[in-house]
N, C-alpha and C positions, 0 to 999 in steps of 0.2 A: 610146794611153798621151794623145797632144797633146789627144783631146776629151773625156777626164776631168775633173772639175773635182774629184775628191776630193783631198786630201792624201794619203792612203793608196798612192797609184799614183805617187807621188814629190812633189819640193819645186816651188815653182813656179820655183825658180832651172833647175831640170833641166828643167822643162818648156818654158821659155822658150828654153834652151839647144839643146834637141832640136829646137824651131819655126823656131830662126835656120838649126842646119844641113840640115835639110829646106829650106830655101827659103821657107816661110811668111810670115817676119818677115825681113826685109831688116835689113841692118847697121847703114844710116841710121834706122831706126826701132826700135831697140833702147829698151827701157827706161833711164831714166838711174842707176836701182840696180845694173843688170846688173854694169857694170865694178867698180864700189864692191866689191859682194859676190863677185865673180870674185877680187880682189885681196886684200881680207879674209874671206876663208869663217867660218864661225859653228866655234868649238870642236866641238859635236856637232850631227850634223844632225836636224834635226825627226824625230821620229820617230811615226806615227800609233798609236796605242792608243786600240781600241774602250773606250768605257765602260763599266764594269760595273755595271747596274743593280744594287741589293740588294736581293731579295725574300724577306724573313726574314716568315713566318707568312702569314697572310689578309690579303689587301690589301683596305682598305675603298672603300668606293665613294664617288667626290667627288660624285656629281650626285645631289641628293636626288630623291624621287619627287613628279611633280607633281600635285597633284588640284586641280579648279576645282569650282565650287561647284556646276554643273551636272552634274558627274559624279557626284554623290550623287542627283540624282533619276535620273539614267538608272538607277546599280545597281539602285534602289529598285523601275524603272519595269518593269525585267527580270527582277528577283526577283517581283515581283508578277503581271504579265502577259505573261512570256515574249519570245521576240524579236518576235511580232511575225505577221502574215498572210502575208508573203512577202517577197520580194526586195529591195532597193533598185533604180530605175530611175536608173542612173546616164547614161543616154542623153540624158536632158533635162537642162539647166542649172538647171529652175526646180523640180527636185525637193525638197519636203522630206520626208524620214521621219516616220515616225508619230512616234518618239522626240523628234526635234527639235521636231514640232507640238506635244508634250505639255511640253517641257522651256519652250518660248516660254510655254503659255498659264499652265505652272506657275507661273512669274515673273511673269506679266502678273496674275495672281490674288496672287502675297505682293506685288507691289509696290503692290496696291491697300488693302492692310490689313486687309482685313473680315473674313476667315477666319486662325482659330488652327490652326498647324502641323500637329494631328494631322487635321483636316478637310478640310485643303489639297489633300492627294493624292488624297482622294476626291472632293471638287467638280471638281478637273479631268477626272477621268476622266468623272463626270457631262457637264462642257461640251463635252467630244470628242464625247460619244455624242450631243446634241443638234444637234454642228456633223456629225455623219455618220459619224463615226469610231466605230466599233465595238471596244472592249477589252475581251478576253476573259481572264479570269481562269485561273491554271495549275490543271488539276486539276478544274475545272469543266466538265461539259460545255458544247456551243453554247448549246441551248437547257436553259434551266431546267426543273424537271417541271411545275413546278407552274403557267409561261406557257404551257405546251401547250393549243392546244384538244382539249377532250375527245374531240370525235368522230371525230382520228384515233387513238384507242384503240378504238374499237367497230369488231365484225365487220362483214362486208357483209351479212349472212344478218339481224343485228342490226337493223341499218338499214333492209331492206327490208319488215319484221318490223312496225317501229314506225311504219315510212310506212304500211302498209295498216290499220295500225290506229288512225292518223288520218285515213283518207279518207274521205270523206262517207258511203259505205256500210259501211264498217267500225266493229262496236258494238263489238267482242269487245275482252275486257280485256285489258291487257299480261302479256306472259308466259305465255298459255294462246291463243296464235293456230293455227289449222289450215295447215299446208303449201297454198299454191294450187297450188305445181308438186311432180311426182314428183320425190324423192330424185336427184341427179346419178349417186351410188353407191349400189348395190343389194349389200347385205352377205347 
């Protein structure tokens, strides 16, 4: 009881009295007010009553949401390009995420004032691509079909036939070549 500082476990007077009885506080070290309080005690002892918090209905939040200008850029970046190719490397103190690089480049272009708001986002993506950071839009395959090399779609037999037709001794028209080898799978 003596170690508690809450008034709900006793008044200051009763705590000092109990400390003096136990010998922790000597009679010579008692407070000045102790004898006055003992001689003229209050009419009512102080009573600790826990304050009741009145909560009726829904309590409104006192803290408003905080949004920075960069948050809008990040939200649009994640909406258009997704979360990016990989996880953050937090083991390096000098690591700068793709998102942060995009925001820095965006604010750099915005401070120059040469571009309009609509083209600013696209130009930032192009500038990062020129720096070697490729961003991929959501829902679009990694390599667009029109940029693929047409050689990748050819079959091996078609390529061999074309090479034989282009050879110095080959005078056959394309599409009407004679096979030079027997078929691998006889039917």
